[in-house]
OpenMM code with the backbone's topology and positions (N, CA, C; nanometers):
from openmm import Vec3, app, unit

residues = "MET SER GLY ALA PRO ILE LEU PRO ILE SER ARG THR ALA ALA ALA THR ALA CYS SER LEU SER GLY ILE VAL PHE ILE ILE PRO LYS PRO SER ALA ARG ILE VAL ILE ALA VAL GLY GLU PRO CYS HIS ILE GLU ARG GLN ILE GLY MET SER GLU LEU GLU PRO MET GLN GLN THR LEU HIS ALA LEU GLU LYS".split()
positions = [
    Vec3(2.2646, 0.8719, -0.0684),
    Vec3(2.3408, 0.8260, 0.0361),
    Vec3(2.3332, 0.8383, 0.2151),
    Vec3(2.2759, 0.7839, 0.2907),
    Vec3(2.2550, 0.8061, 0.4299),
    Vec3(2.3671, 0.7921, 0.4764),
    Vec3(2.4764, 0.7361, 0.4480),
    Vec3(2.6221, 0.7338, 0.5255),
    Vec3(2.6072, 0.6061, 0.6199),
    Vec3(2.4800, 0.5406, 0.6268),
    Vec3(2.4604, 0.4093, 0.6829),
    Vec3(2.5483, 0.3173, 0.6482),
    Vec3(2.6083, 0.2255, 0.7355),
    Vec3(2.6854, 0.0814, 0.6511),
    Vec3(2.5832, -0.0163, 0.6175),
    Vec3(2.6335, -0.0910, 0.5179),
    Vec3(2.5434, -0.1942, 0.4569),
    Vec3(2.5769, -0.2964, 0.5421),
    Vec3(2.4643, -0.4017, 0.6323),
    Vec3(2.4939, -0.4660, 0.7282),
    Vec3(2.4514, -0.6224, 0.6410),
    Vec3(2.5567, -0.6935, 0.5833),
    Vec3(2.5205, -0.8219, 0.5249),
    Vec3(2.4668, -0.9567, 0.6245),
    Vec3(2.3235, -0.9828, 0.6068),
    Vec3(2.2657, -1.0430, 0.6700),
    Vec3(2.2290, -1.1968, 0.5857),
    Vec3(2.2232, -1.2840, 0.6879),
    Vec3(2.1627, -1.4543, 0.5798),
    Vec3(2.1356, -1.5302, 0.6761),
    Vec3(1.9941, -1.5842, 0.6304),
    Vec3(1.9281, -1.6837, 0.7416),
    Vec3(1.9342, -1.8034, 0.6368),
    Vec3(1.8620, -1.8781, 0.7177),
    Vec3(1.8196, -1.9994, 0.6226),
    Vec3(1.7525, -2.0842, 0.8194),
    Vec3(1.6508, -2.2105, 0.7525),
    Vec3(1.6136, -2.2905, 0.8530),
    Vec3(1.5654, -2.4404, 0.8058),
    Vec3(1.5960, -2.5004, 0.8410),
    Vec3(1.6223, -2.6375, 0.8337),
    Vec3(1.5254, -2.7147, 0.7568),
    Vec3(1.3826, -2.6717, 0.8163),
    Vec3(1.1978, -2.6686, 0.8031),
    Vec3(1.1326, -2.5813, 0.8122),
    Vec3(1.1082, -2.5146, 0.6998),
    Vec3(0.9918, -2.4219, 0.6855),
    Vec3(0.8623, -2.4128, 0.6568),
    Vec3(0.7693, -2.3329, 0.6751),
    Vec3(0.6468, -2.3413, 0.6031),
    Vec3(0.6590, -2.1856, 0.5513),
    Vec3(0.6352, -2.1395, 0.4313),
    Vec3(0.6331, -2.0426, 0.3216),
    Vec3(0.4336, -2.0401, 0.2922),
    Vec3(0.4443, -1.8610, 0.2857),
    Vec3(0.3319, -1.8235, 0.2815),
    Vec3(0.2997, -1.8578, 0.1132),
    Vec3(0.1323, -1.8440, 0.1106),
    Vec3(0.1336, -1.8776, -0.0362),
    Vec3(0.0714, -1.7332, -0.1033),
    Vec3(0.0839, -1.6355, 0.0157),
    Vec3(-0.0163, -1.4927, -0.0170),
    Vec3(0.1173, -1.4289, -0.1457),
    Vec3(0.1070, -1.3145, -0.1405),
    Vec3(0.2131, -1.2434, -0.2447),
    Vec3(0.2837, -1.1882, -0.1949),
    Vec3(0.3090, -1.1952, -0.0635),
    Vec3(0.4123, -1.1903, 0.0440),
    Vec3(0.4692, -1.3300, 0.0789),
    Vec3(0.6343, -1.3171, 0.1027),
    Vec3(0.6734, -1.4301, 0.1376),
    Vec3(0.7180, -1.4522, 0.2533),
    Vec3(0.6832, -1.5391, 0.3388),
    Vec3(0.7304, -1.5322, 0.5028),
    Vec3(0.7940, -1.6870, 0.4911),
    Vec3(0.9050, -1.6628, 0.5369),
    Vec3(0.9959, -1.7963, 0.5827),
    Vec3(0.9526, -1.8488, 0.7301),
    Vec3(0.8635, -1.9324, 0.7490),
    Vec3(0.8356, -1.9827, 0.8994),
    Vec3(0.9277, -2.0755, 0.9515),
    Vec3(0.9869, -2.0709, 1.0060),
    Vec3(1.0502, -2.1981, 1.1253),
    Vec3(0.9458, -2.2981, 1.1784),
    Vec3(0.9675, -2.3960, 1.1269),
    Vec3(0.8429, -2.5535, 1.2050),
    Vec3(0.9445, -2.5397, 1.3397),
    Vec3(0.8240, -2.5882, 1.4425),
    Vec3(0.8707, -2.5947, 1.6036),
    Vec3(0.9862, -2.6710, 1.5801),
    Vec3(1.0412, -2.6787, 1.6467),
    Vec3(1.2536, -2.7444, 1.6590),
    Vec3(1.3166, -2.7387, 1.5727),
    Vec3(1.3252, -2.6492, 1.4555),
    Vec3(1.3884, -2.6417, 1.3089),
    Vec3(1.5124, -2.5852, 1.3772),
    Vec3(1.6257, -2.6155, 1.3169),
    Vec3(1.7783, -2.5613, 1.3406),
    Vec3(1.7477, -2.4463, 1.2290),
    Vec3(1.7794, -2.3181, 1.3302),
    Vec3(1.8184, -2.1872, 1.2579),
    Vec3(1.9353, -2.1396, 1.2392),
    Vec3(2.0055, -2.0579, 1.1042),
    Vec3(2.1132, -2.0312, 1.1326),
    Vec3(2.1295, -1.8938, 1.0704),
    Vec3(2.1793, -1.7684, 1.1510),
    Vec3(2.1477, -1.6767, 1.0706),
    Vec3(2.3073, -1.6306, 1.0814),
    Vec3(2.3828, -1.5608, 0.9985),
    Vec3(2.5002, -1.5148, 0.9515),
    Vec3(2.4709, -1.3773, 0.9352),
    Vec3(2.6037, -1.2794, 1.0026),
    Vec3(2.6152, -1.1415, 1.0351),
    Vec3(2.7293, -1.1314, 0.9277),
    Vec3(2.8032, -1.0250, 0.8671),
    Vec3(2.8394, -0.9883, 0.8277),
    Vec3(2.9346, -0.8887, 0.8597),
    Vec3(3.0913, -0.8378, 0.8025),
    Vec3(3.1321, -0.7201, 0.8535),
    Vec3(3.0505, -0.6007, 0.7623),
    Vec3(3.0283, -0.5015, 0.8363),
    Vec3(2.9812, -0.3898, 0.8144),
    Vec3(3.0365, -0.3206, 0.6427),
    Vec3(2.9510, -0.2780, 0.5803),
    Vec3(3.0472, -0.2567, 0.4903),
    Vec3(3.0256, -0.0859, 0.4261),
    Vec3(3.0998, 0.0116, 0.5060),
    Vec3(3.0928, 0.1873, 0.4879),
    Vec3(3.1130, 0.2182, 0.2985),
    Vec3(3.0331, 0.2869, 0.3244),
    Vec3(3.0468, 0.3730, 0.1968),
    Vec3(3.0068, 0.5240, 0.2312),
    Vec3(3.1411, 0.6141, 0.1550),
    Vec3(3.0858, 0.7664, 0.1886),
    Vec3(2.9813, 0.7862, 0.1487),
    Vec3(2.9409, 0.9183, 0.1749),
    Vec3(2.8305, 0.9431, 0.0890),
    Vec3(2.8756, 1.0407, 0.0099),
    Vec3(2.9640, 1.1019, -0.0325),
    Vec3(3.0025, 1.1615, -0.1153),
    Vec3(3.1133, 1.0698, -0.2063),
    Vec3(3.0254, 0.9732, -0.3470),
    Vec3(3.0969, 0.8870, -0.3784),
    Vec3(3.0792, 0.8714, -0.5146),
    Vec3(3.1756, 0.8644, -0.6069),
    Vec3(3.1445, 0.8815, -0.7802),
    Vec3(3.1326, 0.7532, -0.8370),
    Vec3(3.0428, 0.7209, -0.9065),
    Vec3(2.9940, 0.6110, -0.9570),
    Vec3(3.1204, 0.4747, -1.0077),
    Vec3(3.2362, 0.5455, -1.0305),
    Vec3(3.3358, 0.4784, -1.0957),
    Vec3(3.3620, 0.3971, -0.9466),
    Vec3(3.3658, 0.4622, -0.8291),
    Vec3(3.4218, 0.4229, -0.6815),
    Vec3(3.2800, 0.3195, -0.6545),
    Vec3(3.2127, 0.3268, -0.7047),
    Vec3(3.0385, 0.2624, -0.6487),
    Vec3(3.0578, 0.1412, -0.6861),
    Vec3(3.0941, 0.1125, -0.8559),
    Vec3(3.1174, -0.0282, -0.9078),
    Vec3(3.1994, -0.1296, -0.8395),
    Vec3(3.3184, -0.0899, -0.8009),
    Vec3(3.3789, -0.2061, -0.7623),
    Vec3(3.3234, -0.2782, -0.6228),
    Vec3(3.2642, -0.1703, -0.5230),
    Vec3(3.1957, -0.2100, -0.4132),
    Vec3(3.0364, -0.2831, -0.4385),
    Vec3(3.0115, -0.2466, -0.5365),
    Vec3(2.8536, -0.3553, -0.5836),
    Vec3(2.9104, -0.4736, -0.6095),
    Vec3(3.0315, -0.5107, -0.6643),
    Vec3(3.0649, -0.6367, -0.7143),
    Vec3(3.1241, -0.6990, -0.5788),
    Vec3(3.1400, -0.6362, -0.5046),
    Vec3(3.1751, -0.6824, -0.3908),
    Vec3(3.0834, -0.7478, -0.2837),
    Vec3(2.9910, -0.6512, -0.3028),
    Vec3(2.8911, -0.7312, -0.2245),
    Vec3(2.8032, -0.8422, -0.2920),
    Vec3(2.7676, -0.8288, -0.4280),
    Vec3(2.6963, -0.9444, -0.5082),
    Vec3(2.7903, -1.0263, -0.4866),
    Vec3(2.9332, -1.0426, -0.4865),
    Vec3(2.9748, -1.1931, -0.4174),
    Vec3(2.9640, -1.2371, -0.3471),
    Vec3(2.9280, -1.1943, -0.2294),
    Vec3(2.9070, -1.2320, -0.0847),
    Vec3(2.7985, -1.3173, -0.1177),
    Vec3(2.6679, -1.2707, -0.1758),
    Vec3(2.5585, -1.3626, -0.2471),
    Vec3(2.5617, -1.5095, -0.2173),
    Vec3(2.6533, -1.5192, -0.2960),
    Vec3(2.6974, -1.6610, -0.3657),
    Vec3(2.7506, -1.7824, -0.2452),
] * unit.nanometer
topology = app.Topology()
chain = topology.addChain("A")
for resn in residues:
    res = topology.addResidue(resn, chain)
    for name in ("N", "CA", "C"):
        topology.addAtom(name, app.Element.getBySymbol(name[0]), res)
């Protein structure tokens, strides 16, 4: 573990164009409304056991919904 905090970030745009290649890009169209949300940093200690890490994983997965 690097000791760097996990910063939850989400984004969406009202009107987008997507790439058809293997890499997916979400490109907002001109005058599209864009919303970016940034959550509170989640600090995880460098020396953490798997039993302590699992509740943190569940918390982060709950933020995805």
